[in-house]
N, CA, C and O atoms as a GROMACS GRO file, in nm:
protein
  256
    1MET      N    1 -21.539  -7.127   5.550
    1MET     CA    2 -21.541  -6.961   5.590
    1MET      C    3 -21.591  -6.919   5.444
    1MET      O    4 -21.586  -6.980   5.338
    2VAL      N    5 -21.641  -6.795   5.477
    2VAL     CA    6 -21.692  -6.704   5.301
    2VAL      C    7 -21.640  -6.594   5.344
    2VAL      O    8 -21.662  -6.587   5.465
    3VAL      N    9 -21.582  -6.505   5.305
    3VAL     CA   10 -21.508  -6.411   5.272
    3VAL      C   11 -21.562  -6.330   5.160
    3VAL      O   12 -21.553  -6.343   5.038
    4GLU      N   13 -21.637  -6.217   5.257
    4GLU     CA   14 -21.704  -6.137   5.100
    4GLU      C   15 -21.686  -5.973   5.133
    4GLU      O   16 -21.734  -5.916   5.230
    5THR      N   17 -21.606  -5.913   5.028
    5THR     CA   18 -21.615  -5.770   5.049
    5THR      C   19 -21.676  -5.687   4.981
    5THR      O   20 -21.673  -5.710   4.860
    6VAL      N   21 -21.762  -5.548   5.033
    6VAL     CA   22 -21.868  -5.530   5.018
    6VAL      C   23 -21.871  -5.345   5.063
    6VAL      O   24 -21.830  -5.312   5.174
    7LYS      N   25 -21.898  -5.287   5.010
    7LYS     CA   26 -21.882  -5.122   5.058
    7LYS      C   27 -21.990  -5.081   5.182
    7LYS      O   28 -22.110  -5.085   5.154
    8LEU      N   29 -21.964  -5.056   5.269
    8LEU     CA   30 -22.021  -4.971   5.390
    8LEU      C   31 -22.152  -4.952   5.388
    8LEU      O   32 -22.238  -4.988   5.470
    9SER      N   33 -22.166  -4.870   5.251
    9SER     CA   34 -22.342  -4.865   5.194
    9SER      C   35 -22.400  -4.961   5.187
    9SER      O   36 -22.519  -4.960   5.219
   10GLU      N   37 -22.356  -5.044   5.154
   10GLU     CA   38 -22.453  -5.210   5.121
   10GLU      C   39 -22.477  -5.245   5.288
   10GLU      O   40 -22.589  -5.280   5.326
   11ILE      N   41 -22.370  -5.235   5.379
   11ILE     CA   42 -22.399  -5.290   5.510
   11ILE      C   43 -22.518  -5.168   5.572
   11ILE      O   44 -22.625  -5.208   5.618
   12VAL      N   45 -22.491  -5.048   5.569
   12VAL     CA   46 -22.581  -4.975   5.613
   12VAL      C   47 -22.712  -4.979   5.542
   12VAL      O   48 -22.804  -4.972   5.624
   13MET      N   49 -22.757  -4.989   5.407
   13MET     CA   50 -22.864  -5.007   5.336
   13MET      C   51 -22.954  -5.107   5.402
   13MET      O   52 -23.066  -5.089   5.452
   14ARG      N   53 -22.858  -5.253   5.388
   14ARG     CA   54 -22.970  -5.353   5.431
   14ARG      C   55 -22.982  -5.356   5.642
   14ARG      O   56 -23.084  -5.393   5.699
   15LEU      N   57 -22.878  -5.317   5.702
   15LEU     CA   58 -22.928  -5.360   5.866
   15LEU      C   59 -22.934  -5.237   5.935
   15LEU      O   60 -22.942  -5.242   6.058
   16THR      N   61 -22.931  -5.094   5.862
   16THR     CA   62 -22.924  -4.970   5.949
   16THR      C   63 -22.980  -4.878   5.847
   16THR      O   64 -22.909  -4.778   5.857
   17PRO      N   65 -23.059  -4.859   5.764
   17PRO     CA   66 -23.089  -4.742   5.684
   17PRO      C   67 -23.132  -4.587   5.717
   17PRO      O   68 -23.146  -4.479   5.659
   18GLU      N   69 -23.145  -4.645   5.846
   18GLU     CA   70 -23.187  -4.499   5.920
   18GLU      C   71 -23.016  -4.438   5.915
   18GLU      O   72 -23.020  -4.320   5.880
   19LEU      N   73 -22.950  -4.460   5.927
   19LEU     CA   74 -22.808  -4.389   5.954
   19LEU      C   75 -22.781  -4.338   5.817
   19LEU      O   76 -22.700  -4.246   5.818
   20TYR      N   77 -22.822  -4.370   5.705
   20TYR     CA   78 -22.752  -4.359   5.574
   20TYR      C   79 -22.746  -4.216   5.583
   20TYR      O   80 -22.634  -4.173   5.611
   21PRO      N   81 -22.846  -4.120   5.564
   21PRO     CA   82 -22.816  -3.982   5.563
   21PRO      C   83 -22.687  -3.914   5.646
   21PRO      O   84 -22.636  -3.808   5.610
   22PHE      N   85 -22.651  -3.975   5.740
   22PHE     CA   86 -22.568  -3.931   5.836
   22PHE      C   87 -22.435  -3.914   5.810
   22PHE      O   88 -22.363  -3.832   5.867
   23LEU      N   89 -22.383  -4.034   5.679
   23LEU     CA   90 -22.265  -4.083   5.673
   23LEU      C   91 -22.188  -3.988   5.525
   23LEU      O   92 -22.255  -3.982   5.423
   24LYS      N   93 -22.117  -3.953   5.526
   24LYS     CA   94 -22.031  -3.930   5.434
   24LYS      C   95 -21.992  -3.994   5.326
   24LYS      O   96 -21.926  -4.095   5.345
   25GLN      N   97 -22.026  -3.947   5.170
   25GLN     CA   98 -22.006  -4.015   5.080
   25GLN      C   99 -21.865  -4.086   5.087
   25GLN      O  100 -21.874  -4.202   5.047
   26ASN      N  101 -21.758  -4.057   5.121
   26ASN     CA  102 -21.626  -4.151   5.143
   26ASN      C  103 -21.620  -4.262   5.229
   26ASN      O  104 -21.553  -4.361   5.198
   27GLU      N  105 -21.701  -4.253   5.362
   27GLU     CA  106 -21.733  -4.318   5.432
   27GLU      C  107 -21.829  -4.460   5.352
   27GLU      O  108 -21.782  -4.573   5.337
   28LEU      N  109 -21.932  -4.429   5.319
   28LEU     CA  110 -22.016  -4.513   5.260
   28LEU      C  111 -21.898  -4.599   5.125
   28LEU      O  112 -21.892  -4.719   5.099
   29GLU      N  113 -21.845  -4.522   5.083
   29GLU     CA  114 -21.756  -4.579   4.980
   29GLU      C  115 -21.647  -4.690   5.021
   29GLU      O  116 -21.607  -4.781   4.949
   30SER      N  117 -21.608  -4.662   5.149
   30SER     CA  118 -21.521  -4.787   5.243
   30SER      C  119 -21.547  -4.918   5.187
   30SER      O  120 -21.666  -4.941   5.163
   31GLU      N  121 -21.476  -4.994   5.165
   31GLU     CA  122 -21.469  -5.133   5.138
   31GLU      C  123 -21.450  -5.190   5.270
   31GLU      O  124 -21.372  -5.140   5.350
   32ILE      N  125 -21.531  -5.313   5.299
   32ILE     CA  126 -21.519  -5.370   5.416
   32ILE      C  127 -21.545  -5.527   5.429
   32ILE      O  128 -21.651  -5.589   5.437
   33VAL      N  129 -21.419  -5.567   5.430
   33VAL     CA  130 -21.415  -5.735   5.442
   33VAL      C  131 -21.467  -5.805   5.526
   33VAL      O  132 -21.409  -5.814   5.634
   34LEU      N  133 -21.595  -5.878   5.508
   34LEU     CA  134 -21.642  -5.970   5.611
   34LEU      C  135 -21.625  -6.101   5.607
   34LEU      O  136 -21.650  -6.166   5.506
   35ARG      N  137 -21.575  -6.158   5.733
   35ARG     CA  138 -21.512  -6.292   5.721
   35ARG      C  139 -21.630  -6.397   5.696
   35ARG      O  140 -21.595  -6.506   5.649
   36ASN      N  141 -21.747  -6.380   5.718
   36ASN     CA  142 -21.875  -6.439   5.737
   36ASN      C  143 -21.982  -6.442   5.616
   36ASN      O  144 -22.068  -6.523   5.583
   37GLY      N  145 -21.926  -6.289   5.552
   37GLY     CA  146 -22.039  -6.324   5.469
   37GLY      C  147 -22.122  -6.126   5.516
   37GLY      O  148 -22.091  -6.058   5.614
   38ILE      N  149 -22.211  -6.095   5.421
   38ILE     CA  150 -22.291  -5.973   5.471
   38ILE      C  151 -22.441  -6.083   5.506
   38ILE      O  152 -22.541  -6.013   5.513
   39ASP      N  153 -22.461  -6.186   5.520
   39ASP     CA  154 -22.580  -6.281   5.551
   39ASP      C  155 -22.571  -6.332   5.675
   39ASP      O  156 -22.668  -6.372   5.741
   40ALA      N  157 -22.427  -6.333   5.720
   40ALA     CA  158 -22.421  -6.316   5.859
   40ALA      C  159 -22.390  -6.236   5.968
   40ALA      O  160 -22.328  -6.262   6.071
   41LEU      N  161 -22.454  -6.113   5.919
   41LEU     CA  162 -22.384  -5.980   5.985
   41LEU      C  163 -22.551  -5.944   6.069
   41LEU      O  164 -22.663  -5.975   6.029
   42GLU      N  165 -22.512  -5.872   6.190
   42GLU     CA  166 -22.666  -5.850   6.238
   42GLU      C  167 -22.664  -5.685   6.265
   42GLU      O  168 -22.601  -5.608   6.192
   43ALA      N  169 -22.728  -5.651   6.359
   43ALA     CA  170 -22.742  -5.482   6.333
   43ALA      C  171 -22.672  -5.434   6.424
   43ALA      O  172 -22.667  -5.312   6.431
   44GLU      N  173 -22.608  -5.506   6.510
   44GLU     CA  174 -22.489  -5.457   6.653
   44GLU      C  175 -22.379  -5.463   6.561
   44GLU      O  176 -22.304  -5.366   6.545
   45ASP      N  177 -22.362  -5.595   6.485
   45ASP     CA  178 -22.206  -5.584   6.422
   45ASP      C  179 -22.235  -5.450   6.287
   45ASP      O  180 -22.142  -5.372   6.270
   46ALA      N  181 -22.325  -5.438   6.225
   46ALA     CA  182 -22.323  -5.298   6.146
   46ALA      C  183 -22.303  -5.206   6.227
   46ALA      O  184 -22.194  -5.158   6.197
   47MET      N  185 -22.362  -5.133   6.342
   47MET     CA  186 -22.305  -5.097   6.432
   47MET      C  187 -22.171  -5.021   6.444
   47MET      O  188 -22.134  -4.904   6.437
   48GLU      N  189 -22.124  -5.120   6.464
   48GLU     CA  190 -21.946  -5.145   6.517
   48GLU      C  191 -21.858  -5.134   6.408
   48GLU      O  192 -21.752  -5.074   6.424
   49ILE      N  193 -21.885  -5.176   6.313
   49ILE     CA  194 -21.823  -5.156   6.141
   49ILE      C  195 -21.864  -5.018   6.130
   49ILE      O  196 -21.767  -4.946   6.104
   50ILE      N  197 -21.972  -4.956   6.139
   50ILE     CA  198 -21.998  -4.796   6.126
   50ILE      C  199 -21.932  -4.691   6.231
   50ILE      O  200 -21.912  -4.572   6.208
   51GLN      N  201 -21.908  -4.748   6.328
   51GLN     CA  202 -21.843  -4.658   6.413
   51GLN      C  203 -21.661  -4.670   6.342
   51GLN      O  204 -21.591  -4.588   6.282
   52TYR      N  205 -21.644  -4.777   6.377
   52TYR     CA  206 -21.499  -4.839   6.330
   52TYR      C  207 -21.449  -4.765   6.203
   52TYR      O  208 -21.334  -4.724   6.187
   53SER      N  209 -21.554  -4.753   6.115
   53SER     CA  210 -21.517  -4.659   5.962
   53SER      C  211 -21.528  -4.541   6.036
   53SER      O  212 -21.418  -4.489   6.053
   54ILE      N  213 -21.619  -4.481   6.084
   54ILE     CA  214 -21.620  -4.295   6.118
   54ILE      C  215 -21.476  -4.276   6.156
   54ILE      O  216 -21.395  -4.206   6.096
   55SER      N  217 -21.452  -4.358   6.282
   55SER     CA  218 -21.298  -4.347   6.330
   55SER      C  219 -21.196  -4.332   6.223
   55SER      O  220 -21.141  -4.222   6.217
   56GLU      N  221 -21.165  -4.411   6.148
   56GLU     CA  222 -21.065  -4.425   6.055
   56GLU      C  223 -21.092  -4.337   5.980
   56GLU      O  224 -20.988  -4.280   5.948
   57HIS      N  225 -21.216  -4.275   5.913
   57HIS     CA  226 -21.211  -4.183   5.833
   57HIS      C  227 -21.145  -4.046   5.899
   57HIS      O  228 -21.060  -3.978   5.841
   58GLN      N  229 -21.206  -4.012   6.050
   58GLN     CA  230 -21.166  -3.941   6.135
   58GLN      C  231 -20.995  -3.898   6.148
   58GLN      O  232 -20.939  -3.788   6.156
   59LYS      N  233 -20.942  -4.045   6.146
   59LYS     CA  234 -20.827  -4.024   6.176
   59LYS      C  235 -20.745  -3.955   5.991
   59LYS      O  236 -20.664  -3.863   5.996
   60HIS      N  237 -20.766  -3.987   5.920
   60HIS     CA  238 -20.731  -3.923   5.822
   60HIS      C  239 -20.744  -3.781   5.785
   60HIS      O  240 -20.678  -3.707   5.712
   61ALA      N  241 -20.843  -3.765   5.854
   61ALA     CA  242 -20.879  -3.634   5.832
   61ALA      C  243 -20.776  -3.487   5.868
   61ALA      O  244 -20.749  -3.380   5.813
   62TYR      N  245 -20.737  -3.567   6.007
   62TYR     CA  246 -20.652  -3.502   6.083
   62TYR      C  247 -20.533  -3.496   6.025
   62TYR      O  248 -20.486  -3.383   6.027
   63LEU      N  249 -20.437  -3.610   5.952
   63LEU     CA  250 -20.303  -3.596   5.939
   63LEU      C  251 -20.319  -3.513   5.794
   63LEU      O  252 -20.208  -3.495   5.746
   64HIS      N  253 -20.413  -3.464   5.720
   64HIS     CA  254 -20.412  -3.391   5.626
   64HIS      C  255 -20.327  -3.273   5.652
   64HIS      O  256 -20.313  -3.186   5.566
   0.00000   0.00000   0.00000
């Protein structure tokens, strides 16, 4: 099993570049650990990761 850590921006640019302008810089800088590496991702996987990342950043915004 290949484990790879990448920034969300890399996932977005590779699989869903049309979403890049809609994400905040801190979201794009998020580090994502991929169990099977970035080459194993598909567009629907990227969407799930992006949604989760946005959700996590929103949670932290409410805590401040």
